[in-house]
N, C-alpha and C positions, 0 to 999 in steps of 0.2 A: 563837304569841308577841304578847304583846301590844304594841299600840303605841305605849303610854305608855313602853317602853323606849327609842324612837328618838330622836335628837338635836331638839334645839327649833330647830334651822335648818330641818332636813327637815320638821318638823311648821308653820312657818311656811310653808315653800312650798307642802305640801299643802294647808294652808289658803286660801292665795291662789288656788290653782287651782280649790278648791271654790267660791269665791266667783265665780269668773269664768265658771263654766258657765250656758250660757243654752239652753233648749230653742226650736228655729227651730220645729217643727210644732206645730200645732195638736191632733193627734192621739197626743201625746206620751204615752206610758202608762209611769209610775215603776214599777208592780208588775211590768210586762214587763221592763222595764231590769232591775232587782234580782232578778228571779226568785223573788219570794214571792206569797203570796196575799193578797186581800183582808182576808181574818181576820188577817192575821198579825200577831202582837205586837211592840212596839217593839223586845224583845231579839233577835227575829227578824230582822227588817229591820235592825238595827245590826249583828249578824253576817254577814248577808249582804253589806253594804256594806264591811264589813271585808276579806272575803275577794275580793271584785271589785276593791277600791281596790288592794290587794296585787297583785293577777293584772296591771292594767290600766294601772299608772302608768307614764306616760311613762319615767321614770328608769330604769325595771325591763323595760319589754316596748317592744322595738324596732320592733314591728309599725306600718307607715304610719299606720293606723287607732286607735293605742290613744290618743293625744290626745282625739280626738273621742269614742271609747267612755269614757275617763275622766270627760271633760266632763258626759255623760248620765247617767253612775252618779252622780256628785256633785249633778245636779241632781234625780235621781231620790230620793237621800236627802234633800235638802233638802225635799222636799215630803212625804215621809212621815214625817221626822221630827218634822213640826212638826202637831200635831192638828187645827190650824185649816185649815190650808193642806190637809192630807189629807181633811178632812170637806167643804171645799170640792171637791177634786177627784172626790170619792166622788158629790156630788150632782150637779154641773153638767159634770163633766168639765175643769173648769179650776180650777188653784189660788190665782187670785186675785193675780194679779203687780202689780196697780196699789197694792200696798202699798209698793212701793217698796223702795231699798236700804238703809235704814236699819233698818228691823225686819228686813230679811234678813241682814245682818250682825251685829245682834243676837243673831238667834239662832243665826246659826254659831259665834258667839264661846262661847256657853252650852250648845249642843247639838252639839257636835263630838266627837271621840274623847274617851273618859273619861279618858286619860292627858294630855289636851293641853286644859285649861279654864284660860282666862285670865281674870282680874277686870280690868276696863277701868279701875277706880279705880286701879288700880297705876300705870300711864304717867301720869296726871295730863296729858295732853295734850287740846288744844282739838279735833284732827281726828275724835273718835269719831263714828260716826254718829249716837248720840244728841243729840250737842251740835252738830251741822253744820245748815246752813239745809237745810230739805227742799225748798224752792222750785224745785229743779233738778230735782225726781223726774219732773214731768210732762214735761220736755223729753228725757229719757234715750232714746238712741238704742242699738239693736242693728244687727248686721251686717246680716241679713237685710232689717230693716226700711229701713235707709237704702239697700241695692242697690234694692230693689222699690218703693220707695214715695218717700223723700227725693230721690233722683239724677232720677227722673221730673219730681218737683214743681218741681225747682229749673229747668226750663223756663219755669214760670210764674210765680216767685216766687224772689228770692235767699235763702239761707240763712245765719246767723250761726250759728257752731258752736263750743262751747268743750270744749278738752281738759281734763281734771282729773283727779286722783287723790287716794288718802289719804296721808297724812303729807307733804301739800305746804304749806309756810309761804306761798308765792305766790300760791297758789290762794285762801288766805282774804285776803289783802289787794285781790286784785281782785273779790272777792263784792259789797261794797255796789254798785260800780258796774256790775257786770254785772247784778244783780239791776234796779237801774233801768231800763238800756238795753234790756234784755230786754223788759221790760213795753212799754216806750216803741213799740219797734219792731214787737211781736208786733202791736200795735194798729193799725201803720199796713199791715200784712200782710206783714212779712218774718216768714220759718220761723227758728224758734229751736230748737237743738239742743245736747245736752250730751254727752259722751261719757266715760265713766270709764274710763281707760286700766287700770286693774287689774282690772276685770272684762269689758272689751271690748277685750283687747290687740289681736285680728285686725284689729278696725274702725280703733283708733288707728294701728296700721302700715299699713294701706291708705290711710288718708288722709296719712301721711307725718308724724305728728307724734312726736317722739322725747324731748319733754320735756313737763314741764308747768309752769304752765299755757303752752296754746297757744291762740290765736283763729283761726279761719279763715273765710272766705267762700266759699259755693258757689253757683254762678250756672249754667246751662245745662251742666251737669254737670264745670264745672272749678273747679279748686280754687285759691284764694289766700289766702296767709296775713297776718295782721297784724303789722305789724312795728313800731308806735308805741306811744307810751304809753297805758296803758288810761285814759282819759278820756271823758267823753259826746261831746264834739265830735269826736274822734278816730274812734270807732265811727261814729258817724252818718256822717261823712263817709267812712270805709271803706267802709260798705255804699252809699252813693250812687255811690262810686267804680266798681262793681263792676256797674252798669248802663250799658246802652249810652249813647253822648252824642247820639243824633239821633232819642231816642224822642219829643221834645214839640218842636215848632216855634213858636218865639216870634212871635207876631202883632202886630207893633210899631206898627203904621200902620194906615190907613183904607184902604189900597190893596192890600197884599198880603194882604190876609183873603178877597179875592175869588179871588186865584189860589189859595191855599190850599185854600178850600172846592169851587174846581170841579176839583180833581183827583179828585173821586169817580168820575168815570167811568173814567179811566186805572187808578186803582188798585184800583177796585169794593169801596169800603168806605164805612161812613159816616164823617164826620168830627165830632169832639167840640170844642168850645171851651169853656174852662175861665175865667171871667173872677174875678179877685181882685185884692185890695191890696196882695200882696205883690211885691215888686220879682223874687224869684227864684222859679221854680218850685218849691212844695212837695214834698216828699218822698212824700208821700202820691199825689201826682198823678202822678209819675215811676212808681211802683211800680205804680200801676193802669194807665198806658201799657205796660208792659213785660208785664204780665198778659194785656192785652188787645190788643196789637200783631198780631197774626194777624188780626183783625179791624175794629180800628177804628185813624183816624189821629188824633193829639193835637194840638192847638195851644192856647196860652195867651197870655191877653191880661192886662196888668198895667193896669188901668184908671187908676192913678195917674201913669200917664206922657201927657206933653202930645201930642195927636193923636190919642188913643182916645176922645176926647168924642162924637164923633159916631158911632162904631161902637155906642157904649154907649147912646147916645139910640136908635139906629135898633132896637136890639133891648130896648128899655127896661131896662136893666141897671140893678140896685141897687148903687150901686159899695161900699157897706158892707158886703152880703151876696154871700159866694161863690155863684156862678151858673154852671151847666152844660148846654149846649145840644149837640144831636145835631141835624146836618144830614144830607139824606139826597139824594134825586135834585134836590130842591127848594133852592137855596141862598138864596132869598128871604126865607124863614121856616124855622124852626127845625122839626124834627118831633118834638121832646120837648124839656121844659126841666124842671131841678131846682133849688131855692133852698133854702139852708139856712145857719144862722149858723155851724153848726160840722158841716163835711161829714165824716161819719164812712165808714169801709170799706164797712160792710154796705150803706149808705144810696147810695154809688156804684157797689157790685157789682149790685145790684137793678136800676138804673137802666139801667147798661149791657148787662146780661145780656138786657134786652127790646128792645133796640136795635142789638143785633150785625149784624144785614144790612139790604141795601137794601130797598127794598118791591120792586122786580124785580132781585133779583140776578142776575147773569152767573156762568154755571157755568164757573168757570176750572180747576178741577181736581176730582179725585176724592173729595177731602175735603169739598169744599164741596158735592159733590152728595150725598153720603151724611148730612150734617148737613142740609140743607134738604128733602131728599127721605128721610127715614129709612124701613125696612124695615118693611114691616107684621107688627105684634105679634100682633094679635088682630083681632076685627071691631070692636070699640070704638075700637080705636086706630088705623084706617085713616087714613092721610095721602095725599092726592094733589097731585101737581104741575102744575101749567099751565106748559108750555113753550112761549114763541114762538122758533122757529127762523127767523133772520132774516139780515141782511148788515149791513155796515158802509157808513158813508156816507150823505149826506144823501137818497140816494133810500129809504132805508128809515126816516128818522126819523120820519114822520108815523105808520107804521104801531107803532113803537116807543111815540111817544107817547100813542097811544089805547089800547095794551095795559098802560101805565102808567096811565092814567087808569081804567080797569076795576079794577085790581086794588087801587087805593086804596079805590076804592067798594065793592069786596066781600072786605074781609079777614075771613079766620075763620082759628080754630087749624086746620081741618083741611084748610086750603088753603094752598099755598104757589106764588107768581108768581116764576117765573124766565125769563131768556131767554139764549141759546145763538146764537153767530157760526158759522153753517156751514161758512165758509172754515176756520176755527179747530179745530172739531171735525167733521170730513168722516164719521168712521165712527161717530158718534151720528145724524147726519142720515142717513146711508144706511140705517141701522137702521130706522128711523122713517118716514121717508118712501120708500115704494114707489114710486110714480109720481114719479120725477125730473122729467120733463117737464113735468109739471101744475105742479111749484110752483118751476120753473128761474125765478130771478131775481124771486121773490117770498117774502112771508113764510108761515109756517105755523104753528099752534097745535096741540099736543100735548097729550094728558092722559093722564098715565102713575102708575102705583102699583109701587113697587119690591118684590117678593118676598122676595128673599135677598141677600146680600153677593156670590153669585156673579155678579149683574149680570141676573138673569132680572127680567122686568118685563111688567105688562098695559098697554095702551094703546090709545087711541083718537085718530085724526086727523080733525082738522075736515075736512069734504070740500072746502070752499072754499079757496082761498088768504086770510090775513088781511089786510086791509084798512085796518081800524079803522073800517068804517061802521057805522051803526046796526044795521044787518041784522047784520053779525058778531058784534056784542054781544049781540044776541035770542038767536044761533044757540048763543053759549058760555054765556049763562046758562043757558039752557034744558037744556041737557047737564048743567050742574054741579048744576041742583036734580034731574035724574033720578037723579045719581050718588048723591045721597044714599038715595035709596031702592032703586036696583037697581045694586049694585056689579057685575053680570054685565055692565054696558054697556060695559065695556072690554074687548072680546074679541079683540082682537090680542093676541099674547105674543111676544117676541122676548128674546135676550140680549145686553146692551150690553157693549162692552170698557171699561177704565175710559178717562176723561176725560184728554187731554193737560193737561200743566202748563203753561198759557201765561205764567203770571208767575215762572215758574222762573229764574233768571240764568243765563247762558251759562257755559259750562264756563270759559272763561278767566277770568272774574269771580269764580266759585267758587273756581278755584285759588290766583287771587290773594289773595283774602280768607283762606284757609287758610294760605297762605303768610305774610301777615303777621301772623296771628295764632300760628304756630309761632314767628316770630322774636320776636314780645313774650314768648310764654311763655319761649323758652330767656334772653331777657335779664332777666326777672324772675328766673328758676332763678338765673341767674349771679350775683346780686348779693342777693338775698333768701332764697333757699332754704337750706335747713339742709346744713352741709356735708357730713354723713352721707349724704344723698341724692345730693350730686354726685359723691361719692368714685365709684362705679362708671364714671361718665362723663369724671371726669377721670381715673381710670385709663387707658380705654380711649383718650383722645385723647394721653396722655403715651406710651403705648405705641406708637401709629401714628407720633408724632414722633420717637422715638427709633429706629424702625425704619429710618424714612425717611432721617434725618439719618446714621445707622450705616451705612446702605448706601453713601451719598455719599461717608463719610469714608474706608470700607473702599477705596471702587472708586478714590478719589483716591490713598490711597498706594498701592495698587496699581500705578495708571499711571506714578506718580514712580520705584515701584521696579522697574519694567521698564525706563523710560527709564534708570536708574542700570546696569543689566546692560551687563556688558562684550560688545561687539559680535563676532562671530564672526573667525576667527584670518584672517591675511593670505591665506593658502593657499586657504581657505575664501572669502574676497571676490574672489579670483582665479577660481578655478572659478565662482561665482556670476555673475560679469560674462560668462563665456563662453556662459552659458546664456539671457542676455536675447534673443538673437535665435532662439530655439526658437520653437514653434508657440505660439499663442493661449493652449492649455490652462496654461501655465506661469504667467500672469497672473492665473487663477482659483485658483490654489495660492497664490500670493504673496498673495492678499486675504485668507487666513485669518491669525487673530492667534494665534500660537502662545502657549500658557499659560506656556511658561518660555523663559528664553534658552538652554537648551543642551536636548541630547535625552539622554532617559534609556534607554540601552542596557543590556540585564542579559543574564547568560549563560544559558542554559537545561542547567540539569545536573537530575541524577535527584533533588537536593533539592527544587528547587521547579518539578519538571516537572509535579506534578499541580495544585497552584495556579496556575499560569500558562498552563496548556494544558487537561487533562483536566476540571478542574472550571471551567474560567473560565466567567464569567456570561453568558447567553444575550444576542446581539448584540454581544459583543466578541470581537475578535480579535488574535492574536499574529502580528507580522510579524515573521519568524526569517531572520538571515543567516547563508548558510553561510560559513566561512573555515576557514583552518589557521592554525597558529601564525607562519608565515612569511608570511604575508598580512593579519594581525590589523590591524596599525595602518592600512595604506594602505586598507583597504575600510572599517574603522569610520568614518575620516574621510571619505570619500565618502558611504558609508549615511548619516551623520550630517546631511551637507548635503542630499541627496536629499530626506530624510523630515521635516527639520525644519519645513516649511511645514504637515505634516500633525500636528503634536504639539498642536494646539488640540482635537483629537476626543477625547474621554475615552473611547472605545469601543476604541481604538488601542493595544497595548502592543508595544513594541520589543524583540527580543532579538537575542543570537546564538547560533550552535550550532559547536562546535569539530570540523572534518571528521576530526581525527586519533583522537578519542576516541570519536566515534559514527557511523563510517561505515555500520555495519549498518543503523542506526535509518533514516537517511538512504536506503539502497538499498530497503529495505523499503515505505518509503513511495511511492518512485518506482517501485515496480510497478505502482502503480492509476494512473500517468500514463503508459499504455503510449506514446500519441502523441508524448509529449514525451521519454521514455527508455524504450527496448524494456528487457523484462526479460535481466538479465545471466546468461549461464550459463559452464558450468565451462569450456567451450572457449573460450571468449574470453580470447585471450591478456593483453589490456589492462585486465581486470577489475578489478585492484586499482591500474592506474593512473590511473583518471578522474578527473579535476579537476572537483569540483562546487564549487570555491571560486567565489564570486560569486552562485550560486544565491539566491533568496529565496522564502521559501514563507509565503503568509497563513493561518494555522491558525485555523479555527473548532472550536474546542473542544467546543461543546454541540452542534451540528448535525453534525460527525465529516466536515467536507471541508475540501480545504485548495486554494490557487490558486499557481500555480507560475510564477516569474518566471526566464528562463535569461539569462544572462550576453550582453552585447554583444560580437560576434567582431568582429576586424580586417576591415576592408573592407564590413562589413554596416551601413551607414547606419542602417538602421531599426531595428536590433537584434532581437531575440526576446521575444515576450511570454508565452510559456509557452502558446500554446494552438492546437498543432497541427501543428507543423512536427516532418519525421521528425529523429531524431537521426544524424547522420552521422560520417563517420570525420574529418572537421575538427576534432572534438572531440577526437579522441587527438592529433593533430598538436599540437593547440593545447595540450594538456596537458604533451605534451613538449617544446615550445619553449622558448626560453630565456627570451623576453620574460615569457612567462606565470610563470616560477617566479623571477624577480627581485624580491624584495620592494622595494616602495616606486617600482616602474617605473610610467610612465604608462598601459602595458597593463592595469595589475591596477585602476588606478581605473576605466579606462574599460568594464570589464565591468559596472558598475552603471550605464552610461552611457543615459538615459531611463527610470530607475527612477520618478521623479517619475510619468511618462506613465502607469506601470503602476499604481502608486497611486491616480492618477485615479479609471482603469478599474475599482479594486477596490473604490472608495467608491460608483461608479455602480451596480456589482454585474453590468458587462457582461464580466467573465471566467469564464473556463470553470472549472467546479468538480469537483474529483476527490472521489470519496466514499469512505471505507473503512470497514469494518465495526467497527473499534475500535482507539484508539490503542495502538501497540506501546510495551513498557516502555523505558525509557530505561536501560541499565546504565552 
C-alpha cells in the first residue's frame, strides 16, 4: 500500500521524525542499515526504506528500541537518497554533515515519500530553511557531542546555549540580538551552542527546555536558565553572573599587592597582575581567570585610582596600555610581561600557557606530577624531572634557594625542576631514598623519568645530601650532561604510589560548599524553573504533607471518639475495683490500650467455624468461652471484663461456644488434654452431668493446638490454669451443687476469676499446649 494514502497529519509526524534522526557513530553505514548494496538504484533504496519505515515506526512497533532503529533508518535514507551525500560517503566514509540543517530540511521536503511532496512556497512563512539565517549552523549541538565534549569543557569556560525550533515567531524576534551577542562573547572565550528542538528533542528534554525560544547558561556542568529580556546588556551580565565571584582579587593600594604576590608559596601558583584603566574588571579577564584558576591566581589594578601611582611607576607601567605581568618565586620583579593596546584572547592564552608553573613548583598532588613530569613517549620526547626532597622551615631555606638558582640558570625543555616536602609525601620519599639515615634531617636531589601511568619510574639519587654548595652544583650539572647522551644513567627502578592531595579542602568544608550549592539550586528552581519541571517535586512534597497531616487528623478524631465512648457498666466498674489489689500483672494488662470501647464476642457455630478457627490466619488465636443457656449472661459479662484490656491485640479473636449444642465436640478436644480432664467412659455415671461452663480454650487453628483454662473453684484462691492438675470428684460435686446452677449467682462469675492472669501467660507463650491431629467437625 502506498504511503501517499495515509493522512496528512501522519505524514507530518513521520517527516519531523526523519528530520530529527542524527547518527552518533562515525562508522555509521547507511547501506547496512537499509540492507542494500552499494550499486543499488534510487528505486531500490526507496523501496527498502518504505518497508523498514513501516516495520519500525514507533507508533506501530512497540519494541523498546524501535525509536532508535527508526532514526537510523531515516538517517540512512537521508544520506543515500541524496547523490552528493552518497558520493561523499562512498569516497570518504562521511556524508559531509557540515552542510547544515538548511539543505537537509530542503532536501527532505523535496525527496521524501512520493505521496507527500510539499511546496514550500505554498505556506508563505518566513521560517523555512532557505530564508532563515544560517549563522547558527556552526553552533548546532547534538546529544552525544554535548555530553562528551561540551559538559567537560564547561569546567574551563561558560556556555551560552539557545533552544530554537521551526515555526517559532519569538525565535525570529531575538535573532538579531542573539547573533550580535554570540559573536561578541565567542571572541571573549564564551562557548556558544544552539539546540534545534525539532531535530534534537532528546537534548532539549535533557536540558529541561520545554518551550522555544529558551536561553540557558552552562558552567561546571550546571545549567542556569535566562529569565530576563533578551538584550545585549542582560545577556552579558547573565554570562558574567555565571562565573564565581572570587576569581579576581582587586589590588587597590600599594600595600596589599605585596600580600597578594607573597601567597605564591602557600598556593603553589604564579600570580598574575593586570593593569588597566577600566574601573571594573573586564569580562575577558574574568573568563581567563576561570579558565586558568587551577594554575594561576589573578589580581587586577585600576591604574586610574588614587594610590596606584607608586605601584605603576615601580613596574614602569604605561597607564594607557593594558599590561599583564606574571610573578613567580620573586615578587620584586615579574617573570614575564605582555603589553598590548587591544588584549585579545589568543594573545592572553599564549602568554599564560607559557607561565602556568613556578620555576621550581612543589608537587602537591598527582595531577601536577603528571603534568610537570610526563610519561616518556619516545626516545626523542624524553623529559626528566629533577626533584628536591626537603623539609619545611628556615633550616631548609638555604638548600631550596640554591636549588632555585640552579633551576633558573639551567632552564631547558627536557628538564623540569620541582620539589617535595618529605613530611607531606612520605611514600614518595621512602620509595626513592633507600638509605633513610643518610638523608635524615637533610635535603636530597633525585633525577627521575616516568615510564607509565601506573607509577613505574627509573631514577638516580645524588650520593651526597644537597646542601647547595658549589660542589653540589657541579655534581648535579655533570649528571645532567651525562644524561643527555646516556639514558641508562638512571639505573634504579621503582613504582610510586599516587601523591597525596595537599591542598584539598577538608571534608567538612567540601560538605558545606555542597550544601550551599544545593540550597542555591533549590532556591533558583523554586522561583525560576519551569513549572513542568517542578511538578514531580511538588507532587512528592504535597503527597508527604497530605499523608502527615492526614495521619494526625485521623489520630485526633480517633482519640476524641474513644474519649466519647460510654464507660463500662456499673457492675463492671465494681468488679474492676475489686481487682486492683491483685498481683502486679494486672497493671501491665491495664497498660494496653483497647482498640474499641467494648469486647466483640461472637458465637462459634457450624457456619463460621471454618473462618474463625480452621482457616484462621497464622499467628492468630481464637479465645473461646464455654457456657450454657442458663449461665450465658453472667459469664459473658465477666468474660468481657477479664479480656477487655487484651482487645488491643489484632491477633486475638473472642468467641463463645454453647455447651448444650456442642458437648461432643468439646469432649473430643478434652481427650487430648488428659492431664486436665481424663477420657470419659461409658461406666462413668456422671458422664452426661459434667459441667464445663466457665472453661476457656485458646485455639490456634493454623498449628492445631489449644491451651485450656479451667474455672476457679470455691476455696481455691489460686484458681486452675489448666496446666497439669488432676481432674477429681470435686468437679462432679460442683456440677451438682446448687450455687453452680443458679444463673446470675456470684459463684458463676467466680469461675472466670484470674482469667486475665491466664491471658497474660497465653501471650507470653508459657502455657501448656495440647496438639490435635485435626479439628473435628462442629455439627
